[in-house]
TIMI-2910 file (N, C-alpha, C, CB; in pm, 1 decimal, decimal comma, always signed):
<rs>
+----------+----------+----------+----------+----------+----------+----------+----------+----------+----------+----------+----------+------+
!      n_x !      n_y !      n_z !     ca_x !     ca_y !     ca_z !      c_x !      c_y !      c_z !     cb_x !     cb_y !     cb_z ! resn !
+----------+----------+----------+----------+----------+----------+----------+----------+----------+----------+----------+----------+------+
!  -2959,2 !  +3598,9 !  +2461,8 !  -3017,4 !  +3487,2 !  +2340,0 !  -2919,3 !  +3408,0 !  +2350,9 !  -3040,1 !  +3532,4 !  +2174,3 !  Met !
!  -3032,3 !  +3263,6 !  +2298,9 !  -3020,5 !  +3138,8 !  +2394,7 !  -2998,9 !  +3122,2 !  +2260,1 !  -3132,7 !  +3055,6 !  +2507,2 !  Asn !
!  -2889,6 !  +2993,2 !  +2201,4 !  -2838,2 !  +2950,3 !  +2114,1 !  -2854,0 !  +2793,8 !  +2084,2 !  -2728,2 !  +2993,6 !  +2131,4 !  Arg !
!  -2898,0 !  +2739,3 !  +2236,2 !  -2960,8 !  +2621,6 !  +2234,0 !  -3062,8 !  +2583,7 !  +2097,5 !  -3034,4 !  +2623,9 !  +2362,6 !  Ser !
!  -3114,3 !  +2432,5 !  +2125,5 !  -3198,1 !  +2406,3 !  +1984,4 !  -3331,6 !  +2335,1 !  +2032,0 !  -3107,7 !  +2296,8 !  +1864,3 !  Ala !
!  -3437,1 !  +2400,4 !  +1992,6 !  -3565,2 !  +2427,3 !  +2033,9 !  -3573,5 !  +2312,8 !  +2178,7 !  -3683,7 !  +2398,5 !  +1892,3 !  Pro !
!  -3532,5 !  +2184,8 !  +2115,3 !  -3554,7 !  +2064,7 !  +2228,9 !  -3485,4 !  +2059,9 !  +2351,9 !  -3521,7 !  +1937,3 !  +2177,7 !  Asn !
!  -3350,8 !  +2118,2 !  +2361,0 !  -3315,3 !  +2181,2 !  +2484,0 !  -3171,9 !  +2102,3 !  +2466,9 !  -3423,0 !  +2153,2 !  +2632,0 !  Gly !
!  -3134,5 !  +1992,2 !  +2324,3 !  -3007,5 !  +1908,3 !  +2322,5 !  -2908,9 !  +1985,5 !  +2271,3 !  -3014,5 !  +1782,1 !  +2243,9 !  Asn !
!  -2868,3 !  +2084,4 !  +2296,6 !  -2732,5 !  +2125,4 !  +2205,6 !  -2624,8 !  +2070,5 !  +2250,7 !  -2695,4 !  +2271,1 !  +2198,8 !  Ser !
!  -2648,0 !  +2102,1 !  +2390,0 !  -2465,5 !  +1972,4 !  +2466,3 !  -2492,1 !  +1869,5 !  +2389,9 !  -2450,8 !  +1885,0 !  +2680,5 !  Ser !
!  -2568,7 !  +1771,2 !  +2378,5 !  -2598,7 !  +1667,2 !  +2300,8 !  -2538,8 !  +1672,2 !  +2179,2 !  -2724,0 !  +1653,8 !  +2287,1 !  Thr !
!  -2594,4 !  +1784,4 !  +2130,6 !  -2542,5 !  +1752,0 !  +1997,5 !  -2409,5 !  +1791,9 !  +1969,9 !  -2621,2 !  +1806,9 !  +1899,5 !  Ala !
!  -2360,8 !  +1937,2 !  +2039,0 !  -2282,6 !  +1969,3 !  +2040,9 !  -2089,4 !  +1829,0 !  +2058,5 !  -2347,4 !  +2069,4 !  +2132,5 !  Val !
!  -2182,8 !  +1729,4 !  +2212,3 !  -2088,2 !  +1666,8 !  +2233,2 !  -2053,9 !  +1517,2 !  +2129,7 !  -2109,0 !  +1650,9 !  +2370,8 !  Ser !
!  -2188,9 !  +1495,1 !  +2043,3 !  -2158,5 !  +1414,8 !  +1929,6 !  -2091,3 !  +1497,7 !  +1822,4 !  -2282,7 !  +1350,0 !  +1876,9 !  Ala !
!  -2072,2 !  +1594,5 !  +1822,3 !  -2004,9 !  +1652,4 !  +1685,6 !  -1816,2 !  +1694,0 !  +1732,4 !  -2117,7 !  +1831,6 !  +1630,0 !  Gly !
!  -1857,4 !  +1646,9 !  +1828,3 !  -1658,9 !  +1670,0 !  +1916,4 !  -1635,9 !  +1525,7 !  +1882,7 !  -1628,1 !  +1710,4 !  +2154,7 !  Ile !
!  -1731,7 !  +1475,4 !  +1971,0 !  -1703,5 !  +1230,4 !  +1965,0 !  -1645,6 !  +1234,6 !  +1809,9 !  -1940,2 !  +1065,6 !  +1962,1 !  Thr !
!  -1742,0 !  +1280,3 !  +1747,7 !  -1720,0 !  +1221,5 !  +1587,0 !  -1609,1 !  +1308,2 !  +1558,5 !  -1858,3 !  +1241,5 !  +1462,0 !  Ser !
!  -1557,8 !  +1369,3 !  +1533,5 !  -1433,4 !  +1488,3 !  +1511,3 !  -1365,9 !  +1406,1 !  +1548,5 !  -1414,4 !  +1636,2 !  +1584,8 !  Ala !
!  -1296,8 !  +1342,3 !  +1649,0 !  -1217,4 !  +1291,1 !  +1754,3 !  -1198,4 !  +1167,2 !  +1703,1 !  -1273,8 !  +1293,6 !  +1893,3 !  Met !
!  -1262,7 !  +1071,2 !  +1661,9 !  -1349,0 !   +943,9 !  +1612,4 !  -1233,0 !   +950,5 !  +1434,2 !  -1595,0 !   +991,3 !  +1597,8 !  Leu !
!  -1299,4 !  +1113,6 !  +1392,0 !  -1277,0 !  +1118,0 !  +1246,9 !  -1111,9 !  +1073,4 !  +1281,2 !  -1316,7 !  +1288,7 !  +1156,1 !  Asn !
!  -1064,5 !  +1171,7 !  +1376,4 !   -921,0 !  +1200,4 !  +1362,3 !   -815,7 !  +1095,9 !  +1394,9 !   -893,3 !  +1309,1 !  +1441,7 !  Tyr !
!   -871,1 !   +981,3 !  +1510,3 !   -786,9 !   +881,9 !  +1499,0 !   -816,6 !   +757,0 !  +1395,2 !   -774,9 !   +840,1 !  +1627,3 !  Tyr !
!   -931,8 !   +806,3 !  +1324,4 !   -921,5 !   +668,5 !  +1229,4 !   -816,7 !   +758,8 !  +1119,0 !  -1110,9 !   +592,8 !  +1145,4 !  Val !
!   -805,8 !   +878,0 !  +1077,2 !   -698,0 !   +951,0 !   +978,2 !   -571,5 !   +950,4 !  +1039,9 !   -731,0 !  +1104,7 !   +942,8 !  Tyr !
!   -550,3 !   +980,2 !  +1135,7 !   -431,3 !   +901,8 !  +1228,4 !   -370,4 !   +822,9 !  +1176,2 !   -463,0 !   +830,8 !  +1336,0 !  Glu !
!   -476,6 !   +681,1 !  +1195,5 !   -395,3 !   +527,5 !  +1217,0 !   -442,9 !   +546,6 !  +1072,0 !   -450,9 !   +367,3 !  +1341,2 !  Asp !
!   -476,7 !   +522,4 !   +969,2 !   -478,2 !   +526,9 !   +749,1 !   -316,4 !   +594,8 !   +800,4 !   -655,1 !   +699,8 !   +601,1 !  Leu !
!   -292,6 !   +705,0 !   +855,0 !   -155,4 !   +779,4 !   +794,6 !    -71,1 !   +683,0 !   +839,7 !   -108,7 !   +939,5 !   +849,5 !  Val !
!    -32,1 !   +629,7 !   +977,2 !    +77,8 !   +541,2 !  +1017,6 !    +52,8 !   +390,2 !   +895,6 !    +55,2 !   +500,3 !  +1216,1 !  Phe !
!    -61,7 !   +350,6 !   +950,7 !    -48,4 !   +255,0 !   +821,0 !    +36,4 !   +281,0 !   +664,8 !   -193,3 !   +238,6 !   +782,6 !  His !
!    -14,7 !   +386,6 !   +642,7 !    +41,4 !   +376,9 !   +459,6 !   +202,8 !   +395,2 !   +470,9 !    -32,9 !   +537,2 !   +334,4 !  Val !
!   +263,0 !   +459,9 !   +613,2 !   +368,1 !   +505,3 !   +618,4 !   +418,3 !   +395,1 !   +705,0 !   +374,5 !   +642,2 !   +655,4 !  Gln !
!   +384,2 !   +260,4 !   +683,6 !   +445,2 !   +151,0 !   +794,9 !   +469,1 !    +64,8 !   +620,7 !   +299,9 !    +58,0 !   +967,8 !  Ala !
!   +392,0 !   +114,0 !   +503,5 !   +370,7 !    -14,3 !   +395,6 !   +490,7 !    +87,2 !   +319,3 !   +172,9 !    -57,2 !   +298,3 !  Ile !
!   +457,5 !   +243,9 !   +323,6 !   +611,1 !   +273,5 !   +249,1 !   +746,1 !   +211,3 !   +291,1 !   +645,0 !   +420,1 !   +263,0 !  Gln !
!   +791,0 !   +187,0 !   +461,2 !   +840,5 !   +121,4 !   +494,6 !   +898,4 !    -21,6 !   +409,5 !   +776,9 !   +125,6 !   +578,6 !  Leu !
!   +782,0 !    -23,3 !   +412,1 !   +815,4 !   -195,5 !   +388,1 !   +841,2 !   -160,2 !   +268,4 !   +695,4 !   -332,1 !   +406,4 !  Gln !
!   +814,3 !   -109,6 !   +102,0 !   +836,7 !    -80,0 !    -20,7 !   +983,2 !    -37,0 !    -26,3 !   +740,4 !    +17,8 !    -67,8 !  Met !
!  +1045,1 !    +41,1 !    +38,6 !  +1178,0 !    +81,7 !    +26,5 !  +1253,9 !    -34,1 !    +78,8 !  +1208,3 !   +213,3 !    +98,9 !  Ile !
!  +1237,0 !   -106,8 !   +176,4 !  +1336,5 !   -208,0 !   +231,2 !  +1285,6 !   -368,6 !   +111,5 !  +1298,6 !   -231,8 !   +450,1 !  Glu !
!  +1181,0 !   -382,6 !    +36,3 !  +1170,6 !   -464,7 !    -13,8 !  +1277,5 !   -409,4 !   -176,3 !  +1012,9 !   -500,2 !     -2,3 !  Ile !
!  +1246,3 !   -290,1 !   -174,2 !  +1370,6 !   -239,1 !   -331,5 !  +1490,1 !   -221,2 !   -224,8 !  +1328,5 !    -33,1 !   -456,1 !  Ala !
!  +1574,6 !   -205,7 !   -191,1 !  +1699,5 !   -212,4 !   -112,5 !  +1730,4 !   -419,2 !    -97,4 !  +1659,6 !   -107,5 !    +73,2 !  Lys !
!  +1649,7 !   -493,1 !   -110,5 !  +1700,8 !   -604,2 !    -59,9 !  +1709,4 !   -626,7 !   -221,0 !  +1614,2 !   -705,6 !    +57,1 !  Phe !
!  +1559,9 !   -624,0 !   -297,3 !  +1641,5 !   -665,1 !   -444,3 !  +1716,6 !   -582,2 !   -482,5 !  +1567,2 !   -687,1 !   -564,5 !  Ile !
!  +1726,3 !   -492,3 !   -475,1 !  +1871,0 !   -481,9 !   -533,3 !  +1995,2 !   -492,8 !   -516,0 !  +1888,6 !   -413,5 !   -559,0 !  Asp !
!  +1994,5 !   -504,9 !   -380,4 !  +2114,6 !   -536,4 !   -318,8 !  +2126,8 !   -716,5 !   -388,5 !  +2098,8 !   -510,0 !   -122,3 !  Asp !
!  +2029,3 !   -810,0 !   -400,5 !  +2025,6 !   -961,0 !   -489,8 !  +2072,3 !   -876,1 !   -597,8 !  +1859,0 !  -1065,9 !   -521,4 !  Gln !
!  +2056,1 !   -823,4 !   -690,3 !  +2099,8 !   -771,7 !   -852,4 !  +2239,0 !   -745,5 !   -835,1 !  +2019,5 !   -620,7 !   -918,6 !  Ala !
!  +2297,6 !   -682,7 !   -764,1 !  +2426,0 !   -619,2 !   -700,9 !  +2492,8 !   -765,7 !   -724,6 !  +2417,6 !   -546,3 !   -517,9 !  Lys !
!  +2436,0 !   -895,3 !   -640,4 !  +2526,4 !   -968,4 !   -572,2 !  +2469,2 !  -1117,6 !   -721,4 !  +2485,7 !   -985,1 !   -349,8 !  Asn !
!  +2398,2 !  -1077,0 !   -804,5 !  +2393,7 !  -1198,6 !   -926,1 !  +2495,3 !  -1167,8 !  -1051,5 !  +2225,6 !  -1209,1 !   -998,7 !  Asp !
!  +2526,8 !   -998,3 !  -1058,3 !  +2582,3 !   -971,3 !  -1141,5 !  +2716,7 !  -1008,7 !  -1084,7 !  +2550,4 !   -852,1 !  -1186,2 !  Gln !
!  +2756,6 !  -1004,7 !   -978,7 !  +2912,3 !  -1049,8 !   -893,8 !  +2917,4 !  -1185,2 !   -964,8 !  +2912,4 !  -1069,1 !   -685,8 !  Lys !
!  +2810,2 !  -1271,8 !   -900,4 !  +2818,1 !  -1402,1 !   -929,0 !  +2821,0 !  -1382,1 !  -1054,4 !  +2722,6 !  -1492,3 !   -880,6 !  Thr !
!  +2804,6 !  -1392,6 !  -1163,4 !  +2798,9 !  -1418,6 !  -1312,3 !  +2921,0 !  -1356,0 !  -1332,2 !  +2672,2 !  -1360,7 !  -1402,6 !  Arg !
!  +3015,5 !  -1253,3 !  -1340,8 !  +3092,5 !  -1201,9 !  -1349,8 !  +3274,7 !  -1285,5 !  -1317,9 !  +3032,4 !  -1103,6 !  -1280,1 !  Met !
!  +3205,6 !  -1361,1 !  -1165,3 !  +3319,6 !  -1469,8 !  -1122,7 !  +3291,0 !  -1600,3 !  -1215,1 !  +3308,9 !  -1515,3 !   -943,8 !  Lys !
!  +3178,4 !  -1663,8 !  -1246,9 !  +3146,6 !  -1712,6 !  -1412,2 !  +3223,1 !  -1744,2 !  -1500,1 !  +3092,7 !  -1633,3 !  -1486,1 !  Leu !
!  +3268,8 !  -1847,9 !  -1501,8 !  +3348,6 !  -1855,9 !  -1646,6 !  +3269,2 !  -1863,9 !  -1770,2 !  +3437,9 !  -1980,6 !  -1654,6 !  Lys !
!  +3253,3 !  -1789,1 !  -1911,2 !  +3205,8 !  -1863,8 !  -1978,9 !  +3223,3 !  -1954,6 !  -2105,5 !  +3150,0 !  -1815,3 !  -1981,6 !  Ser !
!  +3149,8 !  -2051,2 !  -2043,6 !  +3222,5 !  -2218,4 !  -2183,8 !  +3183,8 !  -2242,0 !  -2264,3 !  +3225,5 !  -2366,4 !  -2172,2 !  Arg !
!  +3183,8 !  -2259,7 !  -2354,2 !  +3112,0 !  -2313,9 !  -2555,2 !  +3134,1 !  -2453,7 !  -2501,1 !  +3240,2 !  -2265,8 !  -2764,0 !  Ser !
!  +2987,5 !  -2515,3 !  -2501,1 !  +2955,9 !  -2655,6 !  -2560,1 !  +2943,2 !  -2675,0 !  -2672,8 !  +2859,3 !  -2708,4 !  -2525,8 !  Leu !
!  +2982,3 !  -2837,0 !  -2700,3 !  +3005,6 !  -2888,0 !  -2799,9 !  +2950,2 !  -2940,3 !  -2810,5 !  +3075,9 !  -2922,3 !  -2827,1 !  Thr !
!  +2796,1 !  -2982,1 !  -2951,0 !  +2741,1 !  -3091,2 !  -2900,2 !  +2767,4 !  -3186,7 !  -3102,1 !  +2538,9 !  -3044,6 !  -2809,5 !  Phe !
!  +2748,0 !  -3334,8 !  -3037,6 !  +2796,7 !  -3367,5 !  -3157,5 !  +2663,5 !  -3480,4 !  -3192,4 !  +2968,6 !  -3428,0 !  -3149,3 !  Val !
!  +2576,6 !  -3454,0 !  -3318,2 !  +2480,9 !  -3518,1 !  -3299,5 !  +2544,9 !  -3672,7 !  -3366,9 !  +2349,9 !  -3440,3 !  -3362,4 !  Asp !
!  +2394,3 !  -3760,5 !  -3419,4 !  +2449,8 !  -3936,4 !  -3428,0 !  +2507,5 !  -3871,5 !  -3527,2 !  +2345,2 !  -4100,6 !  -3459,3 !  Pro !
!  +2512,9 !  -3789,8 !  -3620,7 !  +2554,1 !  -3833,0 !  -3788,0 !  +2702,9 !  -3762,2 !  -3707,9 !  +2448,2 !  -3731,5 !  -3980,8 !  Tyr !
!  +2748,9 !  -3706,6 !  -3624,7 !  +2871,8 !  -3703,6 !  -3586,1 !  +2918,4 !  -3551,5 !  -3642,5 !  +2951,6 !  -3835,0 !  -3641,8 !  Gly !
!  +2755,0 !  -3433,2 !  -3652,4 !  +2803,8 !  -3319,0 !  -3679,9 !  +2771,6 !  -3232,4 !  -3527,4 !  +2733,6 !  -3262,8 !  -3824,1 !  Asn !
!  +2960,3 !  -3175,5 !  -3554,8 !  +2899,4 !  -3092,3 !  -3443,8 !  +2810,2 !  -2977,1 !  -3441,3 !  +2986,5 !  -3050,6 !  -3384,6 !  Pro !
!  +2746,2 !  -2930,7 !  -3300,4 !  +2740,3 !  -2774,6 !  -3320,6 !  +2777,7 !  -2749,0 !  -3165,2 !  +2572,5 !  -2700,6 !  -3381,2 !  Thr !
!  +2826,9 !  -2613,9 !  -3221,9 !  +2863,0 !  -2503,3 !  -3047,6 !  +2778,6 !  -2438,0 !  -3018,6 !  +2976,7 !  -2384,0 !  -3032,3 !  Thr !
!  +2699,0 !  -2419,2 !  -2945,3 !  +2628,1 !  -2323,7 !  -2871,5 !  +2669,2 !  -2262,4 !  -2806,2 !  +2555,6 !  -2347,4 !  -2816,5 !  Asn !
+----------+----------+----------+----------+----------+----------+----------+----------+----------+----------+----------+----------+------+
</rs>
């Protein structure tokens, strides 16, 4: 039983299929690597933003609230 193609190029077809499968594997593996790198960057950015928000809240608590009183040209005070 001979499974070769009629023109005798079965080994070429098989090796081309393997090469194509290997290329697809490496492309897929590279894609997964890039997605994981992007996910790590997103996690780092989220942590940075969270830290900034916490620092901003601490700074706001340290600042004292002041009320400003504006006086218009007619002498009427306006408190903000």
